[in-house]
KELUM-89537 format. One record per atom (N, C-alpha, C, O): z, x, y negated. Coordinates in Angstrom, 3 decimals, padded with zeros to 6 digits. Layout:
<sites>
w, u, v
Z, X, Y
...
</sites>
This chain:
<sites>
w, u, v
007.285, 009.355, -047.198
007.654, 008.928, -046.322
008.938, 009.896, -046.062
009.299, 010.421, -047.116
009.405, 010.118, -045.388
010.687, 010.635, -044.894
009.957, 010.860, -043.301
008.961, 010.326, -042.812
010.672, 011.628, -042.882
010.662, 012.485, -041.113
011.284, 010.547, -040.675
010.736, 009.447, -040.596
012.375, 010.978, -040.542
013.196, 009.797, -039.352
011.503, 008.274, -039.594
010.940, 007.764, -038.626
011.187, 007.994, -040.926
010.372, 006.497, -041.203
010.028, 007.259, -040.045
010.578, 007.142, -038.951
008.559, 008.496, -040.486
007.605, 008.582, -039.035
007.861, 008.341, -037.998
007.547, 007.274, -037.472
008.336, 009.027, -037.568
008.897, 009.397, -035.976
009.274, 007.654, -035.844
008.222, 007.154, -035.448
010.420, 006.433, -036.025
010.043, 006.425, -036.041
008.997, 004.182, -035.576
009.030, 003.139, -034.923
008.388, 004.917, -036.529
007.013, 003.992, -036.047
006.090, 005.206, -035.737
005.043, 005.588, -036.259
006.500, 005.465, -035.175
005.136, 006.332, -034.513
005.452, 006.550, -033.019
004.676, 006.643, -032.067
007.169, 006.623, -033.080
007.827, 005.652, -031.355
007.271, 004.134, -031.764
006.177, 004.254, -031.212
007.236, 002.891, -032.291
006.614, 001.610, -031.984
006.289, 001.815, -031.524
006.557, 001.128, -030.538
005.019, 003.144, -031.126
003.634, 002.332, -031.595
002.895, 003.199, -030.330
002.982, 002.834, -029.158
002.262, 004.232, -030.704
002.484, 005.112, -029.712
002.685, 005.440, -028.502
002.066, 005.664, -027.462
003.529, 005.414, -028.839
004.446, 006.060, -027.358
005.542, 004.843, -026.760
006.348, 005.045, -025.852
005.340, 003.362, -027.599
005.456, 002.218, -026.625
003.874, 002.247, -025.593
003.673, 002.311, -024.380
003.267, 002.189, -026.409
001.370, 002.881, -025.598
001.648, 002.960, -024.411
001.550, 002.313, -023.369
002.179, 004.301, -024.954
002.122, 004.998, -023.944
002.697, 004.690, -022.838
001.820, 004.660, -021.975
004.483, 004.254, -022.061
005.347, 004.185, -021.677
004.380, 003.010, -021.325
003.425, 003.556, -020.772
004.214, 001.996, -021.362
004.111, 000.669, -020.751
002.584, 001.251, -020.285
002.187, 000.336, -019.563
001.334, 002.456, -020.315
000.726, 002.507, -019.723
001.000, 003.630, -017.828
000.747, 003.782, -016.633
001.616, 003.995, -018.909
002.364, 005.028, -017.394
002.920, 004.342, -016.530
002.682, 004.544, -015.340
004.269, 002.841, -017.176
004.625, 002.453, -016.055
003.418, 001.758, -015.058
003.290, 001.626, -013.841
002.564, 001.371, -016.320
001.807, -000.071, -014.629
001.426, 001.367, -014.097
001.659, 001.500, -012.895
000.956, 002.340, -014.651
-000.224, 003.185, -013.046
000.937, 004.336, -012.287
000.606, 005.286, -011.578
002.408, 003.934, -012.673
003.501, 004.193, -011.932
003.266, 002.686, -010.175
003.199, 002.853, -008.957
003.225, 001.436, -011.071
002.875, -000.060, -009.896
001.613, 000.432, -009.569
001.675, 001.327, -008.726
000.448, 000.143, -009.961
-000.068, 000.987, -008.962
-000.263, 001.854, -008.349
-000.928, 001.484, -007.381
-000.147, 002.477, -008.328
-000.103, 003.968, -007.384
001.118, 003.917, -006.706
001.316, 004.843, -005.920
002.265, 002.790, -006.850
003.524, 002.678, -005.234
002.441, 001.441, -004.383
002.096, 001.288, -003.211
002.122, 000.621, -005.844
001.625, -001.186, -004.086
-000.115, -000.308, -004.034
-000.980, -001.184, -004.036
-000.723, 001.087, -003.993
-001.559, 001.205, -003.989
-002.081, 000.687, -002.505
-001.175, 000.669, -001.672
-003.862, 000.105, -001.846
-003.723, -000.020, -000.461
-003.753, 000.466, 000.975
-003.784, -000.037, 002.098
-003.729, 001.758, 000.391
-003.481, 003.086, 001.760
-001.957, 003.204, 000.931
-002.134, 003.716, -000.174
-001.201, 003.021, 001.071
-000.184, 003.520, 000.553
000.961, 002.800, 001.787
001.775, 003.655, 002.136
001.182, 001.384, 002.518
001.717, 002.016, 003.982
002.328, 001.740, 004.588
003.363, 001.085, 004.715
001.277, 002.591, 005.347
001.922, 003.691, 005.954
002.770, 004.639, 005.588
003.558, 005.314, 006.251
002.475, 004.611, 004.243
003.105, 006.322, 003.739
005.200, 005.719, 003.212
006.186, 006.438, 003.051
005.045, 004.039, 003.102
005.876, 003.614, 003.529
007.251, 003.223, 003.997
008.455, 003.273, 003.746
006.020, 002.666, 005.106
007.254, 002.428, 006.235
006.732, 003.392, 006.387
005.819, 003.524, 005.572
006.860, 004.391, 007.209
007.249, 005.201, 007.359
008.621, 006.641, 007.151
009.263, 007.338, 007.937
008.512, 006.483, 005.374
009.883, 006.811, 004.258
011.243, 005.665, 005.127
012.277, 005.960, 005.726
010.602, 004.361, 004.817
011.497, 003.591, 005.128
012.004, 003.617, 007.419
012.796, 003.037, 008.162
011.320, 004.275, 007.496
012.660, 004.084, 009.046
011.748, 005.776, 009.824
011.184, 006.205, 010.830
012.335, 006.266, 007.981
012.602, 008.552, 008.880
013.930, 008.338, 009.170
014.273, 009.113, 010.063
015.157, 007.361, 008.671
016.878, 007.707, 009.080
015.739, 006.540, 010.378
014.932, 005.712, 009.955
015.908, 006.715, 011.383
015.940, 006.058, 012.955
014.919, 007.011, 014.058
014.892, 007.066, 015.287
014.113, 007.715, 012.977
013.724, 008.995, 013.673
014.384, 009.341, 014.599
014.223, 008.541, 015.521
015.428, 010.555, 014.988
016.747, 011.145, 015.540
017.241, 009.853, 016.431
018.380, 009.699, 015.990
017.163, 009.445, 016.830
017.964, 008.389, 016.904
017.494, 007.883, 018.232
016.373, 007.508, 018.579
019.063, 007.994, 019.148
018.873, 008.302, 020.660
019.102, 006.353, 020.710
019.237, 005.567, 019.773
019.078, 006.188, 021.712
018.640, 004.761, 022.401
019.708, 004.757, 023.220
020.075, 005.901, 023.487
020.445, 003.770, 023.798
021.740, 003.812, 024.833
020.991, 003.894, 026.121
021.703, 004.549, 026.882
020.011, 003.578, 026.659
019.924, 004.231, 027.801
019.844, 005.678, 028.225
020.268, 006.137, 029.286
018.851, 006.755, 026.623
018.883, 008.172, 026.549
020.504, 009.039, 027.247
020.703, 010.031, 027.949
021.464, 007.908, 026.516
023.005, 009.108, 026.733
022.772, 008.940, 028.092
022.673, 007.910, 028.760
022.667, 010.628, 028.529
023.442, 010.288, 029.779
025.106, 009.999, 030.163
025.993, 010.129, 029.321
025.468, 009.403, 032.210
027.007, 009.259, 031.848
027.648, 010.199, 031.461
026.867, 010.885, 030.800
028.868, 010.770, 031.479
029.237, 011.313, 030.659
030.399, 012.271, 031.904
031.264, 011.423, 032.121
030.553, 012.784, 032.244
030.638, 013.277, 034.017
032.435, 013.833, 034.150
033.193, 014.310, 033.305
032.581, 013.576, 035.287
033.554, 013.085, 035.814
034.462, 014.587, 036.019
034.674, 014.789, 037.215
034.833, 015.289, 035.428
035.479, 016.872, 035.173
037.249, 016.458, 035.850
037.726, 015.409, 035.417
038.040, 017.210, 036.768
039.406, 016.762, 036.626
039.930, 018.600, 036.753
041.120, 018.909, 036.692
</sites>
């Protein structure tokens, strides 16, 4: 058996199984019950330092 055929069979069987298990592991890790607060915190991170309209002082009148 030549090298290409051997690597092709290996990739078609065991590597495919390993990548499938890795993908399932990523899904389980991302959707685990305790990660909801982490994902909500990451989603709202861009709004942390946002000033609300009432927080901005009125412009001073300098002549």
